[in-house]
Structures are given as C-alpha cells and as structure tokens.
MDAnalysis code that builds the backbone (N, CA, C; Angstrom):
import MDAnalysis as mda
import numpy as np

u = mda.Universe.empty(561, n_residues=187, atom_resindex=np.repeat(np.arange(187), 3), trajectory=True)
u.add_TopologyAttr("name", ["N", "CA", "C"] * 187)
u.add_TopologyAttr("resid", np.arange(1, 188))
u.add_TopologyAttr("resname", ["MET", "VAL", "SER", "ASP", "ARG", "ALA", "LEU", "TYR", "GLY", "ASP", "LEU", "GLU", "LYS", "VAL", "LEU", "ILE", "GLY", "ARG", "ASP", "GLU", "ILE", "ARG", "ALA", "ALA", "VAL", "LYS", "ARG", "LEU", "ALA", "ALA", "ARG", "LEU", "ASN", "GLU", "GLU", "TYR", "ARG", "GLY", "ARG", "GLU", "LEU", "MET", "CYS", "ILE", "CYS", "ILE", "LEU", "LYS", "GLY", "ALA", "ALA", "PHE", "PHE", "PHE", "THR", "ASP", "LEU", "ILE", "ARG", "GLU", "LEU", "ASP", "LEU", "PRO", "LEU", "THR", "THR", "ASP", "PHE", "MET", "ALA", "LEU", "SER", "SER", "TYR", "GLY", "ASN", "SER", "THR", "LYS", "THR", "SER", "GLY", "GLU", "VAL", "ARG", "VAL", "GLN", "LYS", "ASP", "LEU", "ASP", "GLN", "PRO", "VAL", "LEU", "ASP", "LYS", "ASP", "VAL", "LEU", "VAL", "VAL", "GLU", "ASP", "ILE", "VAL", "ASP", "SER", "GLY", "LEU", "THR", "LEU", "ALA", "TYR", "ILE", "MET", "ASP", "THR", "LEU", "SER", "LYS", "ARG", "GLY", "ALA", "ARG", "SER", "VAL", "LYS", "LEU", "ALA", "THR", "LEU", "LEU", "ASP", "LYS", "PRO", "ASP", "ARG", "ARG", "LYS", "ASN", "ASP", "LEU", "LYS", "VAL", "ASP", "TYR", "SER", "CYS", "PHE", "VAL", "ILE", "PRO", "ASN", "GLU", "PHE", "VAL", "VAL", "GLY", "TYR", "GLY", "LEU", "ASP", "TYR", "ALA", "GLU", "LYS", "TYR", "ARG", "ASN", "LEU", "PRO", "ASP", "ILE", "GLY", "VAL", "LEU", "SER", "PRO", "ARG", "ILE", "TYR", "ALA", "GLU", "GLU", "GLU"])
u.atoms.positions = np.array([
    [11.865, -34.182, 15.884],
    [12.630, -35.306, 15.742],
    [12.763, -36.071, 14.448],
    [13.337, -36.964, 14.333],
    [13.573, -37.781, 12.995],
    [12.530, -38.754, 13.007],
    [11.961, -39.109, 14.099],
    [10.897, -40.269, 14.143],
    [9.922, -39.941, 15.188],
    [8.722, -40.712, 15.000],
    [7.613, -40.446, 15.877],
    [7.751, -41.562, 16.949],
    [8.939, -42.377, 17.032],
    [8.904, -43.496, 18.128],
    [8.912, -42.634, 19.504],
    [8.326, -43.314, 20.449],
    [8.398, -42.763, 21.770],
    [9.655, -42.130, 22.571],
    [10.742, -43.277, 22.139],
    [11.890, -43.096, 22.753],
    [12.523, -41.750, 22.290],
    [12.332, -41.348, 21.299],
    [12.942, -40.086, 20.905],
    [12.647, -38.774, 21.814],
    [11.534, -39.145, 22.355],
    [11.152, -37.836, 23.231],
    [12.382, -37.870, 24.525],
    [12.987, -38.790, 24.916],
    [13.904, -38.928, 25.776],
    [15.189, -38.284, 25.345],
    [15.165, -37.908, 24.141],
    [16.713, -37.222, 23.491],
    [16.661, -35.674, 23.730],
    [17.678, -35.028, 23.767],
    [17.798, -33.612, 23.623],
    [17.784, -33.497, 22.015],
    [18.613, -34.318, 21.308],
    [18.590, -33.929, 20.027],
    [19.329, -35.279, 19.406],
    [19.155, -35.266, 17.900],
    [19.715, -36.519, 17.312],
    [21.074, -35.996, 16.765],
    [22.029, -36.395, 17.253],
    [23.543, -36.124, 16.864],
    [23.917, -36.681, 15.606],
    [23.582, -38.068, 15.203],
    [24.090, -38.509, 13.910],
    [22.984, -39.340, 13.403],
    [22.298, -39.044, 12.269],
    [21.169, -39.679, 11.604],
    [21.724, -41.017, 10.999],
    [20.689, -41.864, 10.824],
    [21.004, -43.228, 10.329],
    [21.575, -43.314, 8.849],
    [21.342, -42.232, 8.044],
    [21.792, -42.349, 6.909],
    [23.590, -41.643, 7.065],
    [23.714, -40.719, 7.912],
    [25.264, -40.453, 8.159],
    [25.981, -41.816, 8.605],
    [25.378, -42.157, 9.317],
    [25.903, -43.720, 10.087],
    [26.070, -44.837, 8.919],
    [25.335, -44.978, 8.232],
    [25.306, -45.987, 6.817],
    [26.744, -45.418, 5.965],
    [26.510, -44.232, 5.818],
    [27.577, -43.942, 4.797],
    [29.121, -43.955, 5.458],
    [29.270, -43.608, 6.871],
    [30.291, -43.805, 7.358],
    [30.824, -45.355, 7.528],
    [29.826, -46.099, 7.830],
    [30.345, -47.629, 7.840],
    [30.897, -47.964, 6.563],
    [30.157, -47.668, 5.358],
    [30.483, -48.228, 4.043],
    [32.153, -47.370, 3.880],
    [32.102, -46.082, 4.342],
    [33.631, -45.780, 4.023],
    [34.756, -46.532, 4.954],
    [34.363, -46.737, 6.246],
    [35.311, -47.602, 6.796],
    [35.618, -48.879, 6.228],
    [34.484, -49.618, 5.903],
    [34.573, -50.956, 5.049],
    [35.551, -50.758, 3.945],
    [35.497, -49.586, 3.275],
    [36.114, -49.783, 2.064],
    [37.955, -49.517, 2.495],
    [37.929, -48.612, 3.525],
    [39.467, -48.439, 3.909],
    [40.119, -49.793, 4.517],
    [39.073, -50.609, 5.290],
    [39.459, -51.925, 5.592],
    [39.803, -52.724, 4.644],
    [38.903, -52.813, 3.594],
    [39.098, -53.712, 2.292],
    [40.495, -53.476, 1.872],
    [40.738, -52.363, 1.692],
    [42.081, -51.899, 0.944],
    [43.263, -52.166, 1.861],
    [43.076, -52.045, 3.221],
    [44.401, -52.136, 4.195],
    [44.499, -53.536, 4.375],
    [43.463, -54.663, 4.471],
    [43.801, -55.796, 4.701],
    [43.581, -56.621, 3.494],
    [43.741, -56.224, 2.361],
    [43.662, -57.017, 1.091],
    [44.784, -58.105, 1.125],
    [44.402, -59.379, 0.765],
    [45.260, -60.402, 0.878],
    [45.392, -60.960, 2.201],
    [44.904, -60.775, 3.160],
    [45.205, -61.242, 4.548],
    [43.778, -61.662, 4.927],
    [43.641, -62.715, 5.996],
    [42.478, -63.076, 6.844],
    [42.406, -62.156, 8.242],
    [41.302, -61.726, 8.269],
    [41.044, -60.693, 9.522],
    [40.183, -61.687, 10.388],
    [40.599, -61.377, 11.806],
    [39.665, -61.885, 13.078],
    [39.000, -60.648, 13.401],
    [37.385, -60.307, 13.333],
    [36.869, -59.476, 13.556],
    [36.201, -59.721, 15.147],
    [36.603, -58.987, 16.154],
    [36.002, -59.163, 17.434],
    [35.086, -57.895, 17.980],
    [33.505, -58.441, 18.220],
    [32.631, -57.569, 18.544],
    [32.709, -57.461, 20.223],
    [32.685, -56.040, 20.365],
    [32.514, -55.975, 22.020],
    [31.119, -55.783, 22.253],
    [30.593, -56.705, 22.949],
    [29.006, -56.781, 23.258],
    [28.752, -55.954, 24.257],
    [27.671, -55.520, 24.512],
    [26.629, -55.665, 23.481],
    [26.459, -54.391, 22.657],
    [26.982, -53.144, 22.984],
    [26.713, -52.138, 22.207],
    [27.235, -51.868, 20.837],
    [28.471, -52.758, 20.534],
    [28.849, -52.544, 19.187],
    [28.175, -53.820, 18.186],
    [27.260, -54.495, 18.707],
    [26.806, -55.466, 17.856],
    [26.163, -54.743, 16.567],
    [25.379, -53.924, 16.454],
    [24.716, -53.066, 15.346],
    [25.878, -52.630, 14.432],
    [26.912, -51.935, 14.887],
    [27.958, -51.348, 14.162],
    [28.619, -52.603, 13.480],
    [29.013, -53.595, 14.363],
    [29.842, -54.683, 13.870],
    [29.053, -55.360, 12.809],
    [27.903, -55.560, 12.915],
    [27.160, -56.587, 11.947],
    [27.032, -55.798, 10.494],
    [26.834, -54.471, 10.494],
    [26.910, -53.705, 9.533],
    [28.092, -53.546, 8.854],
    [29.237, -53.306, 9.559],
    [30.633, -53.366, 9.034],
    [30.984, -54.724, 8.276],
    [30.846, -55.704, 9.047],
    [31.413, -56.938, 8.620],
    [30.628, -57.334, 7.186],
    [29.478, -57.217, 7.172],
    [28.623, -57.352, 5.982],
    [29.247, -56.477, 4.632],
    [29.827, -55.440, 4.976],
    [30.534, -54.657, 3.909],
    [31.846, -54.816, 3.552],
    [32.583, -55.650, 4.254],
    [33.893, -56.451, 4.185],
    [34.109, -57.236, 3.274],
    [34.875, -57.147, 2.160],
    [35.205, -58.055, 1.135],
    [36.406, -58.813, 1.296],
    [36.466, -59.488, 2.453],
    [37.839, -60.344, 3.028],
    [37.501, -61.517, 3.614],
    [38.386, -62.362, 3.668],
    [38.236, -63.708, 4.426],
    [38.273, -63.397, 5.861],
    [37.419, -63.522, 6.924],
    [37.404, -63.103, 8.005],
    [36.526, -64.218, 8.815],
    [36.929, -64.079, 10.091],
    [36.178, -64.944, 11.154],
    [35.731, -63.968, 12.184],
    [34.961, -64.327, 13.008],
    [34.274, -63.331, 14.061],
    [34.165, -64.091, 15.353],
    [34.313, -63.057, 16.302],
    [34.110, -63.588, 17.740],
    [33.603, -62.673, 18.547],
    [33.346, -62.754, 19.802],
    [32.543, -61.899, 20.833],
    [32.848, -61.954, 22.153],
    [33.523, -60.466, 22.589],
    [33.780, -60.495, 23.964],
    [32.795, -59.486, 24.603],
    [32.684, -59.740, 26.026],
    [31.607, -58.839, 26.675],
    [32.365, -58.473, 28.071],
    [32.534, -57.184, 27.921],
    [33.369, -56.540, 29.339],
    [32.489, -55.476, 29.917],
    [32.792, -55.341, 31.085],
    [31.800, -54.035, 31.689],
    [32.861, -53.180, 32.641],
    [32.612, -51.979, 32.455],
    [32.886, -51.062, 33.394],
    [31.936, -50.031, 33.870],
    [30.945, -49.938, 33.289],
    [29.760, -49.013, 33.653],
    [28.688, -49.576, 34.427],
    [28.278, -50.874, 34.256],
    [26.896, -51.468, 34.655],
    [25.808, -50.460, 34.163],
    [25.038, -49.969, 35.122],
    [23.641, -49.204, 34.689],
    [23.922, -47.753, 34.870],
    [25.315, -47.446, 34.651],
    [25.548, -46.007, 35.318],
    [26.125, -45.142, 34.025],
    [26.257, -43.702, 33.865],
    [26.835, -43.158, 32.759],
    [28.156, -42.931, 32.984],
    [28.765, -43.510, 34.167],
    [30.199, -43.186, 34.428],
    [31.092, -44.609, 34.515],
    [32.267, -44.513, 34.164],
    [32.923, -45.851, 34.363],
    [33.377, -45.977, 35.647],
    [33.518, -47.193, 36.061],
    [33.936, -47.548, 37.503],
    [35.344, -47.538, 37.646],
    [36.120, -47.824, 36.374],
    [37.235, -47.810, 36.252],
    [37.835, -49.253, 36.269],
    [37.085, -50.009, 36.812],
    [37.171, -51.706, 36.994],
    [36.702, -52.330, 35.744],
    [37.527, -53.299, 35.016],
    [37.120, -53.948, 33.797],
    [36.714, -55.250, 34.284],
    [35.780, -55.662, 34.044],
    [35.130, -57.300, 34.401],
    [35.038, -57.857, 33.049],
    [35.624, -59.261, 32.717],
    [35.277, -59.843, 31.655],
    [34.168, -60.717, 31.894],
    [33.030, -60.612, 31.202],
    [31.610, -61.140, 31.170],
    [31.666, -62.365, 30.148],
    [32.432, -62.427, 29.128],
    [32.271, -63.373, 28.065],
    [33.680, -63.226, 27.358],
    [34.518, -64.321, 27.387],
    [35.695, -64.296, 26.670],
    [35.680, -64.765, 25.325],
    [36.657, -64.668, 24.485],
    [36.731, -65.130, 23.126],
    [36.587, -66.817, 23.166],
    [36.193, -67.257, 22.101],
    [35.932, -68.596, 21.927],
    [37.269, -69.487, 21.024],
    [37.786, -68.558, 20.396],
    [39.008, -68.680, 19.457],
    [40.284, -68.153, 19.819],
    [41.349, -68.889, 19.572],
    [42.575, -68.186, 20.028],
    [42.984, -66.869, 18.943],
    [43.671, -66.064, 19.527],
    [44.120, -64.808, 18.631],
    [45.650, -65.197, 18.051],
    [46.213, -66.142, 18.264],
    [47.564, -66.388, 18.016],
    [47.804, -66.264, 16.773],
    [48.899, -65.536, 16.201],
    [49.154, -65.103, 14.965],
    [48.183, -64.542, 14.012],
    [47.084, -64.023, 14.534],
    [46.132, -63.660, 13.622],
    [46.133, -62.086, 13.756],
    [45.653, -61.366, 12.445],
    [45.430, -60.096, 12.292],
    [44.024, -59.770, 13.051],
    [44.047, -58.984, 14.219],
    [42.551, -58.974, 14.931],
    [42.202, -57.468, 14.773],
    [40.777, -57.124, 14.378],
    [40.181, -56.123, 14.518],
    [39.007, -55.866, 15.642],
    [39.601, -55.027, 16.656],
    [38.314, -54.912, 17.665],
    [37.514, -53.896, 17.247],
    [36.230, -54.305, 17.412],
    [35.077, -53.530, 17.021],
    [34.487, -52.928, 17.964],
    [34.254, -51.723, 18.429],
    [33.631, -51.282, 19.680],
    [32.733, -49.935, 19.035],
    [31.596, -49.776, 19.935],
    [30.640, -48.805, 19.544],
    [31.015, -47.530, 19.910],
    [31.589, -47.401, 21.259],
    [32.334, -45.894, 21.633],
    [33.542, -46.121, 22.279],
    [34.592, -45.441, 22.260],
    [35.812, -45.022, 22.996],
    [35.548, -43.898, 23.681],
    [35.480, -44.032, 24.999],
    [35.322, -42.974, 26.179],
    [36.361, -42.743, 26.841],
    [36.494, -43.375, 27.948],
    [37.815, -43.204, 29.114],
    [38.866, -44.037, 28.231],
    [38.667, -44.921, 27.723],
    [39.705, -45.804, 26.998],
    [40.112, -46.960, 27.907],
    [39.666, -47.128, 29.351],
    [40.299, -48.050, 30.010],
    [39.926, -49.402, 29.689],
    [38.619, -49.492, 29.213],
    [38.353, -50.907, 28.806],
    [39.228, -51.371, 27.647],
    [39.061, -50.589, 26.661],
    [39.657, -50.889, 25.335],
    [41.173, -51.119, 25.649],
    [41.907, -50.231, 26.290],
    [43.459, -50.616, 26.731],
    [43.445, -51.886, 27.172],
    [42.530, -52.432, 28.182],
    [42.538, -53.450, 28.683],
    [42.397, -54.757, 27.571],
    [41.718, -54.498, 26.831],
    [41.201, -55.576, 25.609],
    [42.647, -55.673, 24.782],
    [43.061, -54.258, 24.241],
    [44.119, -54.254, 23.481],
    [45.312, -54.940, 23.784],
    [45.630, -54.864, 25.270],
    [46.804, -55.332, 26.007],
    [46.474, -56.866, 26.074],
    [45.509, -57.312, 26.400],
    [45.153, -58.745, 26.596],
    [45.286, -59.411, 25.447],
    [44.995, -58.947, 24.160],
    [45.036, -59.640, 22.899],
    [46.568, -59.804, 22.473],
    [47.057, -58.571, 22.670],
    [48.569, -58.568, 22.284],
    [49.342, -59.944, 23.046],
    [48.916, -59.676, 24.296],
    [49.625, -60.514, 25.108],
    [49.399, -62.181, 25.114],
    [48.143, -62.357, 24.186],
    [47.761, -63.476, 23.871],
    [48.530, -63.961, 22.335],
    [49.276, -63.153, 21.845],
    [50.047, -63.494, 20.733],
    [49.365, -63.199, 19.342],
    [48.354, -62.433, 19.293],
    [48.093, -61.838, 18.084],
    [49.078, -61.017, 17.134],
    [49.123, -61.237, 15.965],
    [50.069, -60.639, 14.915],
    [49.952, -59.150, 14.973],
    [48.760, -58.692, 14.825],
    [48.379, -57.381, 14.999],
    [47.048, -57.051, 15.446],
    [46.826, -56.022, 16.167],
    [45.595, -55.853, 16.874],
    [45.508, -54.399, 16.580],
    [44.195, -53.949, 16.094],
    [43.823, -52.739, 15.686],
    [42.398, -52.467, 16.188],
    [41.958, -51.234, 16.516],
    [40.764, -50.998, 17.089],
    [39.913, -50.045, 16.100],
    [38.618, -50.359, 15.683],
    [37.878, -49.728, 15.035],
    [36.623, -49.388, 15.810],
    [36.311, -48.008, 15.852],
    [34.874, -47.756, 16.843],
    [34.009, -46.828, 15.983],
    [32.833, -46.860, 16.282],
    [31.945, -46.000, 15.627],
    [32.007, -44.692, 16.258],
    [32.187, -44.423, 17.057],
    [32.209, -42.810, 18.123],
    [33.476, -43.216, 18.810],
    [34.316, -41.825, 18.607],
    [35.419, -41.713, 19.549],
    [35.082, -40.435, 20.221],
    [35.317, -40.399, 21.554],
    [35.154, -39.394, 22.572],
    [36.305, -38.816, 23.406],
    [37.188, -38.438, 22.529],
    [38.760, -38.067, 22.948],
    [38.644, -37.337, 24.129],
    [37.727, -36.402, 24.389],
    [37.811, -35.304, 25.754],
    [37.567, -36.151, 26.983],
    [37.223, -37.290, 27.095],
    [37.069, -38.381, 28.265],
    [38.072, -39.268, 28.434],
    [39.002, -39.248, 27.389],
    [40.244, -40.182, 27.544],
    [40.991, -39.923, 28.819],
    [41.242, -41.311, 29.384],
    [42.318, -41.132, 30.624],
    [43.461, -41.983, 30.313],
    [43.762, -42.081, 29.160],
    [44.918, -42.829, 28.819],
    [45.585, -42.458, 27.468],
    [46.518, -43.130, 26.941],
    [46.938, -42.612, 25.426],
    [46.542, -43.750, 24.451],
    [45.452, -44.545, 24.660],
    [44.872, -45.524, 23.750],
    [44.800, -44.856, 22.286],
    [45.462, -45.571, 21.466],
    [45.297, -45.157, 20.174],
    [44.191, -45.997, 19.289],
    [43.256, -45.084, 18.747],
    [42.182, -45.370, 17.889],
    [42.573, -45.619, 16.508],
    [42.549, -46.629, 15.963],
    [43.040, -46.849, 14.515],
    [41.943, -46.139, 13.500],
    [40.838, -46.577, 13.704],
    [39.706, -46.223, 12.858],
    [38.631, -45.689, 13.886],
    [37.974, -44.597, 13.420],
    [36.725, -43.937, 13.736],
    [35.978, -43.410, 12.761],
    [34.614, -43.628, 12.860],
    [33.541, -43.150, 12.170],
    [33.195, -41.695, 12.416],
    [33.173, -41.254, 13.723],
    [32.721, -40.143, 14.164],
    [33.484, -39.823, 15.339],
    [33.998, -38.407, 15.506],
    [34.568, -37.812, 16.872],
    [33.296, -37.122, 17.277],
    [33.059, -37.199, 18.723],
    [31.877, -36.623, 19.131],
    [32.151, -35.867, 20.610],
    [31.508, -34.969, 21.039],
    [31.672, -34.261, 21.946],
    [31.291, -35.002, 23.416],
    [31.784, -34.486, 24.364],
    [31.354, -35.102, 25.631],
    [29.993, -34.970, 26.237],
    [29.181, -35.701, 25.321],
    [27.829, -35.837, 25.604],
    [27.457, -37.383, 25.839],
    [26.378, -37.607, 26.634],
    [25.918, -38.971, 26.934],
    [25.019, -39.231, 25.771],
    [25.442, -40.408, 24.948],
    [24.701, -40.624, 23.692],
    [24.258, -42.126, 23.758],
    [23.110, -42.413, 23.075],
    [22.373, -43.667, 22.898],
    [21.835, -43.793, 21.645],
    [21.444, -45.146, 21.158],
    [20.967, -45.426, 19.948],
    [21.929, -46.127, 18.965],
    [21.574, -46.815, 18.101],
    [22.404, -47.794, 17.201],
    [23.207, -48.653, 18.041],
    [22.846, -49.267, 19.095],
    [23.314, -50.249, 19.725],
    [23.627, -49.541, 21.178],
    [23.950, -48.320, 21.391],
    [24.414, -47.833, 22.588],
    [23.022, -47.555, 23.434],
    [23.539, -47.651, 24.714],
    [22.193, -47.730, 25.662],
    [22.651, -46.995, 26.957],
    [21.334, -46.761, 27.748],
    [21.507, -46.397, 29.126],
    [20.604, -47.396, 29.807],
    [21.000, -48.023, 30.857],
    [20.480, -48.965, 31.621],
    [19.645, -50.150, 30.654],
    [20.284, -50.423, 29.483],
    [19.824, -51.430, 28.596],
    [18.565, -50.808, 27.733],
    [18.250, -49.763, 27.649],
    [17.441, -49.154, 26.845],
    [17.808, -48.192, 25.785],
    [17.311, -47.965, 24.749],
    [17.541, -47.205, 23.569],
    [18.377, -47.723, 22.628],
    [18.758, -48.934, 22.805],
    [19.643, -49.693, 21.744],
    [19.109, -49.704, 20.407],
    [17.707, -49.950, 20.369],
    [16.917, -49.959, 19.117],
    [16.654, -48.765, 18.123],
    [17.244, -47.646, 18.670],
    [17.031, -46.448, 17.885],
    [17.983, -46.415, 16.694],
    [17.500, -46.273, 15.690],
    [18.440, -46.346, 14.379],
    [19.332, -45.173, 14.321],
    [19.025, -43.984, 15.099],
    [20.029, -42.881, 14.955],
    [20.714, -42.768, 16.400],
    [21.860, -41.734, 16.386],
    [22.386, -41.736, 17.749],
    [21.958, -40.357, 18.103],
    [21.484, -40.258, 19.381],
    [21.030, -39.026, 20.107],
    [21.573, -38.810, 21.326],
    [21.636, -37.638, 21.660],
    [22.064, -37.229, 23.101],
    [20.736, -37.348, 24.193],
    [21.131, -38.121, 24.995],
    [20.170, -38.599, 26.098],
    [19.870, -37.306, 27.018],
    [18.623, -36.904, 27.039],
    [18.184, -35.815, 28.010],
    [19.044, -36.151, 29.412],
    [19.427, -35.234, 30.122],
    [19.911, -35.653, 31.433],
    [18.814, -35.715, 32.442],
    [17.788, -35.405, 32.323],
    [16.543, -35.711, 33.010],
    [16.126, -37.173, 33.465],
    [16.713, -37.961, 32.293],
    [16.451, -39.321, 32.424],
    [17.536, -40.088, 33.452],
    [18.464, -39.572, 33.614],
    [19.673, -39.897, 34.449],
    [19.931, -39.104, 35.606],
    [19.380, -38.016, 35.716],
    [19.472, -36.897, 36.672],
    [19.607, -37.456, 38.190],
    [19.025, -38.636, 38.576],
    [18.804, -38.848, 39.947],
    [20.061, -39.738, 40.237],
    [20.876, -40.158, 39.244],
    [22.050, -40.828, 39.452],
    [23.166, -40.150, 39.992],
    [23.016, -39.039, 39.289],
    [24.191, -37.865, 39.547],
    [23.963, -37.294, 40.990],
])
C-alpha cells in the first residue's frame, strides 16, 4: 500500500494516488480559468464528500467567485442509493442570473445530481455546469451530462479523499477500492 495508515488495510487497492489527484485538479482548474475568464462564478460544494476536492479546486481558480454549500442524501450509510433525494442543507445565497458550477465528489447513478441541476436551473441560474472528481458512467440511471470530470472509474465502491463508507475513510489522501468484506453484511 501507499501508506502505513491502518485504514489502507481495508482497501483492495489504491485506485488513484494523491499525486494523480493533485495533477488532475490543476488541469481542471486551468480549463475552468480559461472557460470562465471575465465572468464571476458561483461554486457550490455538495457536502460532505466533495469538500476535499472543492477546496483544492477553488484554491487553483484565478477567477472572482463566491462559494456556497448544499447537503443532500440518497445513500445514508449504504453502498446503494435509495433513489430518494433528501435536502439536508440548502444554499444560503440565491443563484438567480449567476453562472453556477456544482462541484461533486462522484457521479454514480446521477439521480442526486439530476435533482440538483434541475433545481438550480428552475431557480434562475444563468448557467449550471457540473464538475466531478470521479465519474462512474456504468452506474448511470439517467442521461445526466457531466461537464467536467477528472477521472472516469469502473463500477467499484471507492473511498478516500472525501469519499466515505458509513462516514469513515474520508481522511485517506488517496482513492481506493474498499474491500467488500467491510460492507458484506449489508448485501
């Protein structure tokens, strides 16, 4: 394993290392700096998982921007989505006439993100685009458009760099595939 941290023992493998993550975030920020040059951007972090990615990304942006946060749930402490989106924390600022960038950790089924994108559009945002660290298109249950993604990954349950299982593993600096023995009882 990449580290001697005890939590690495719960991983089958490290899928994406911290250096690869750092480089991908910088590439995405460079693209966003170019595409949004001369405009103000409202960046919305989807809590909790995207907090690490969001923080690293906005530090690389050389744009006037504002930030806000939303917390939604369709998973709870499970590895599978319930299909029902619950808003746990809504935005503090209006999106009316703003260019909005939704920043998410992973796009899986697409159900939660489709809900968010639709909601923000209905609230009158000038534009709404989606940036995700990880895209898992094999699990998509709709035609959600991902505008920016750092990595396309296979259908494996991943943790680390903000992604969790039952609120654990977020603090791993790499992204790893969680061993099924950790969540086998659930299935």
